[in-house]
C-alpha positions in Angstrom: -2.3 -16.6 -8.5 -2.3 -15.3 -5.0 -5.4 -15.9 -2.8 -6.1 -13.8 0.2 -9.1 -13.7 2.5 -9.4 -11.7 5.7 -12.5 -11.7 8.0 -13.5 -9.5 10.8 -10.2 -9.2 12.7 -8.4 -7.1 15.2 -4.8 -6.1 14.5 -3.7 -4.2 17.5 -0.3 -2.9 16.2 2.7 -3.9 14.1 1.2 -7.0 12.3 2.6 -7.7 8.8 1.1 -10.1 6.4 2.9 -11.2 3.2 1.1 -13.7 0.8 2.9 -15.0 -2.2 0.6 -18.0 -2.5 -2.4 -18.1 -0.1 -3.2 -16.4 3.3 -6.8 -17.0 4.7 -7.8 -15.6 7.9 -11.2 -16.1 9.6 -13.1 -14.1 12.0 -12.1 -12.9 15.5 -8.2 -13.1 14.9 -6.5 -10.8 17.5 -2.9 -10.1 16.9 -0.2 -7.7 17.9 3.4 -7.5 16.5 3.0 -10.7 14.5 4.5 -11.6 11.2 2.4 -13.8 8.9 4.5 -15.0 5.9 3.5 -17.8 3.6 6.9 -17.9 2.0 9.3 -17.1 4.8 12.9 -16.8 3.3 12.3 -18.9 0.1 9.8 -17.3 -2.2 9.7 -20.5 -4.4 8.4 -22.8 -1.6 5.3 -20.8 -0.6 2.7 -22.7 1.3 -0.8 -21.6 2.2 -1.6 -20.2 5.7 -5.0 -20.7 7.1 -5.9 -19.0 10.5 -9.5 -20.0 10.9 -11.9 -18.4 13.4 -11.0 -17.6 17.0 -7.3 -17.5 16.8 -5.3 -15.2 19.2 -1.6 -14.5 18.4 0.7 -12.7 20.7 4.0 -11.3 19.4 5.7 -14.0 17.1 5.6 -15.3 13.5 3.4 -17.7 11.6 5.4 -19.6 9.1 4.4 -21.2 5.7 1.9 -24.2 5.7 0.3 -23.4 9.1 -3.3 -24.1 9.9 -4.8 -23.0 13.2 -8.4 -22.7 14.5 -9.8 -21.9 18.0 -6.4 -21.6 19.4 -3.8 -19.3 21.1 -0.2 -18.6 20.0 1.9 -17.5 23.0 4.0 -14.3 22.8 7.5 -14.9 21.4 6.5 -18.1 19.6 7.4 -19.2 16.0 4.8 -21.4 14.6 5.7 -23.7 11.7 3.3 -26.6 12.3 -0.4 -26.9 12.6 -2.0 -25.8 15.9 -5.1 -27.9 17.0 -8.3 -26.4 18.3 -8.3 -25.5 21.9 -4.5 -25.6 22.2 -1.7 -23.3 23.2 1.3 -23.1 20.8 4.4 -21.8 22.6 8.2 -21.5 22.2 10.7 -21.4 19.2 9.9 -23.6 17.4 6.5 -24.1 18.8 4.8 -26.9 20.3 1.2 -27.3 21.2 -0.4 -28.2 24.6 -4.1 -28.5 25.3 -5.3 -25.0 26.4 -6.9 -26.2 29.6 -3.6 -28.1 30.6 -1.5 -25.1 29.8 -3.6 -22.8 32.0 -3.6 -25.4 34.7 0.1 -25.8 34.7 0.4 -21.9 34.9 -2.0 -21.9 37.8 0.1 -24.4 39.8 3.4 -22.7 38.9 4.9 -25.2 36.4 
């Protein structure tokens, strides 16, 4: 049985969602050119995706088994692991950094 739940969101353009097992999206998700897929390439190993409230996803993909809440996914990132609250996930594969530290690093040019 497929479970799907989508709250009040803003999909700017080009966002695709494929749910073979479970995709739950909270409120205030903002995404553009994002692929959300709970099965990726193997339809027999689908894992739930939970994007709770206040998640912002720039161009990239959310892979099976991901949980995120109150976080930001940088453009061009591929997220295959959980993203803690108040963190920025970036790169392919993604890694998370505290959001305030990521903004500080950008401010000083790192």
